C-alpha positions in Angstrom: 16.7 22.6 1.5 13.0 22.0 0.6 11.7 23.6 -2.6 9.2 26.4 -2.2 6.1 27.0 -4.4 8.2 29.7 -6.2 10.8 27.1 -7.1 8.3 24.8 -8.8 5.5 27.1 -10.0 4.9 30.1 -12.3 8.1 31.9 -11.2 10.2 28.8 -12.0 8.7 28.6 -15.5 9.3 32.3 -16.1 12.9 32.0 -14.9 13.5 29.0 -17.2 12.2 30.9 -20.2 14.3 33.9 -19.4 17.4 31.8 -18.8 16.9 29.7 -22.0 16.0 32.5 -24.4 18.7 33.5 -26.9 19.0 35.4 -30.2 18.6 33.2 -33.2 20.7 34.1 -36.1 19.9 31.3 -38.5 16.5 30.0 -39.3 15.1 27.1 -41.2 12.8 27.9 -44.2 9.8 26.2 -42.5 6.9 28.6 -42.1 5.2 29.1 -38.8 1.5 28.5 -39.1 -0.9 31.4 -38.8 -2.6 30.1 -35.7 0.7 29.9 -33.8 1.7 33.4 -34.8 -1.6 34.7 -33.7 -1.2 32.8 -30.4 2.1 34.6 -29.9 0.8 38.0 -30.8 -2.2 37.5 -28.5 0.2 36.9 -25.6 2.3 40.0 -26.5 -0.9 42.0 -26.6 -1.2 41.6 -22.8 1.9 43.8 -22.4 1.4 46.7 -20.0 1.8 50.2 -21.3 1.7 53.8 -20.2 -2.0 54.7 -19.5 -2.8 51.5 -21.4 -2.0 53.4 -24.7 -0.8 50.1 -26.3 1.3 52.2 -28.8 2.7 49.2 -30.8 1.5 48.5 -34.3 3.0 45.5 -35.9 3.5 44.5 -39.6 4.0 40.7 -40.0 5.4 39.1 -43.2 5.1 35.5 -44.3 5.9 33.4 -47.3 6.5 35.3 -50.5 5.9 38.5 -48.7 9.0 37.9 -46.6 11.1 37.0 -49.6 10.0 40.1 -51.5 10.8 42.3 -48.6 14.2 40.7 -48.0 15.1 41.3 -51.7 14.0 44.9 -51.7 15.6 45.7 -48.4 19.0 44.3 -49.5 18.8 46.3 -52.7 18.0 49.4 -50.7 20.8 49.2 -48.2 23.4 48.9 -51.0 22.5 52.4 -52.3 21.2 54.3 -49.3 22.5 55.5 -45.9 20.9 54.7 -42.6 18.3 57.1 -41.2 16.7 55.7 -38.0 13.7 57.4 -36.4 15.3 57.2 -33.0 19.0 58.1 -32.4 21.3 55.2 -32.1 23.8 55.1 -29.2 26.3 58.0 -29.4 29.1 55.8 -28.0 29.8 52.6 -26.1 32.3 53.4 -23.3 33.6 51.4 -20.3 31.7 48.4 -19.3 29.1 48.9 -22.2 31.9 48.7 -24.7 33.3 45.6 -23.0 30.0 43.8 -23.0 29.3 44.8 -26.7 32.7 43.5 -27.8 32.4 40.3 -25.8 29.1 39.6 -27.6 30.6 40.4 -31.0 33.7 38.2 -30.4 31.4 35.3 -29.4 29.4 35.8 -32.6 32.4 36.0 -34.9 34.2 33.1 -33.2 31.1 30.9 -33.6 31.3 31.2 -37.4 35.1 31.4 -37.7 35.6 35.1 -38.5 39.1 36.1 -37.4 39.6 39.4 -35.6 40.4 42.1 -38.2 38.7 40.2 -41.1 36.7 43.2 -42.2 35.3 41.6 -45.3 33.7 38.7 -43.5 32.6 40.9 -40.6 30.8 43.1 -43.1 29.2 40.0 -44.7 28.0 38.9 -41.3 26.5 42.4 -40.7 24.6 42.1 -43.9 22.9 38.9 -42.6 20.8 41.3 -40.5 19.2 42.5 -43.7 18.8 39.0 -45.1 16.7 38.5 -41.9 19.0 35.5 -41.1 16.9 33.6 -43.6 13.9 33.8 -41.3 10.5 33.0 -42.9 8.8 35.9 -41.0 9.6 39.4 -39.8 7.7 41.8 -37.5 8.2 45.5 -38.0 7.1 47.4 -34.8 6.2 51.1 -34.8 5.0 53.6 -32.2 3.0 56.8 -32.5 5.4 59.7 -32.9 3.5 61.9 -30.5 4.1 59.4 -27.7 7.8 60.0 -27.9 10.3 57.9 -26.0 7.7 56.5 -23.7 5.9 54.9 -26.6 9.2 53.3 -27.6 9.7 52.0 -24.1 6.2 50.4 -24.2 7.2 48.8 -27.5 10.3 47.4 -25.7 8.0 45.8 -23.1 6.0 44.3 -26.0 9.2 42.9 -27.4 10.1 41.1 -24.1 6.6 39.5 -24.1 7.1 38.5 -27.7 10.5 37.0 -27.2 9.5 35.0 -24.1 6.4 33.8 -25.9 8.4 32.7 -28.9 10.7 30.8 -26.5 7.8 29.1 -24.9 6.5 28.0 -28.3 9.9 26.5 -29.3 10.4 29.3 -31.9 13.6 31.4 -32.5 13.6 35.2 -32.7 16.1 37.9 -33.4 15.3 41.5 -32.2 16.9 43.8 -34.7 17.6 47.5 -34.3 19.4 47.2 -37.6 16.2 47.1 -39.5 15.0 50.3 -37.9 18.1 52.1 -39.2 16.3 52.3 -42.6 13.0 53.6 -41.2 12.0 55.7 -44.2 12.3 52.7 -46.5 10.2 50.6 -44.1 7.5 53.3 -44.0 7.3 53.5 -47.8 7.4 49.7 -48.3 4.7 48.9 -45.8 2.7 52.0 -46.2 3.2 53.0 -42.6 1.9 56.5 -41.9 4.4 59.3 -41.3 2.9 59.8 -37.8 4.5 56.5 -36.7 8.1 55.9 -35.9 9.9 52.5 -36.5 11.3 51.2 -33.3 12.7 47.8 -34.3 12.2 44.6 -36.3 12.1 41.0 -35.2 13.0 38.1 -37.5 11.4 34.9 -36.3 10.7 31.3 -37.2 12.0 27.9 -36.5 15.7 28.0 -35.4 18.3 25.9 -37.2 19.9 23.9 -34.3 22.8 22.7 -36.6 24.2 26.1 -37.4 27.2 27.1 -35.3 26.1 30.7 -34.9 23.2 29.4 -32.8 25.5 27.7 -30.3 26.9 30.7 -28.2 25.1 32.3 -25.3 25.8 35.7 -23.8 26.4 36.3 -20.1 24.6 38.6 -17.7 26.2 40.9 -15.1 25.8 40.0 -11.4 23.2 41.9 -9.4 25.8 43.7 -7.4 27.0 45.4 -10.6 23.5 46.7 -11.5 21.6 47.3 -8.3 22.0 49.9 -5.5 20.2 49.2 -2.3 19.1 51.9 0.2 17.7 50.8 3.6 
């Protein structure tokens, strides 16, 4: 069968980026240069939003700024409970529980954590707050008055950011875990009380030698997700 323009053009490029993108959970210490970060952010700025409100505001750390934040965040989580601005899922049931568990088992298997080893599981969880050793993190907030739709727009921004990072050969880890300590983030980065923390993204150059970066999650077939009406 002959290839169509869609097979070889822009759609094929987008398909390849979406297929190849993955969550990086171990980074090298190499900094990403400012020009490349700005190139990535400029792409993400093209994200569509409700009435073109562009609700995302982004804090970016680099160098010693990332190291200071990582140290302070780790100290904070050891003495404080989580208080996210947006409610986390109330439960994972049925297929959602199955998919979540499958992802978790892949992650733990990749680094040799046996099922039931709660100490090592907790240690791996804490890696979120070590930013997986990333040299940079983005903290993304939305205006509180825009409610859930502002957060949805930030989610669209995240997809643009992740695909852009993939296109630039960078690794990225979107992290709701960081948003679970929203008051700390607001205080640390002097974020106004009128803004809600939606998520963080650790990013940088991926470490291709680390086993945790070797597994890939699956996606459900279309027939499990789509209902057609004709």
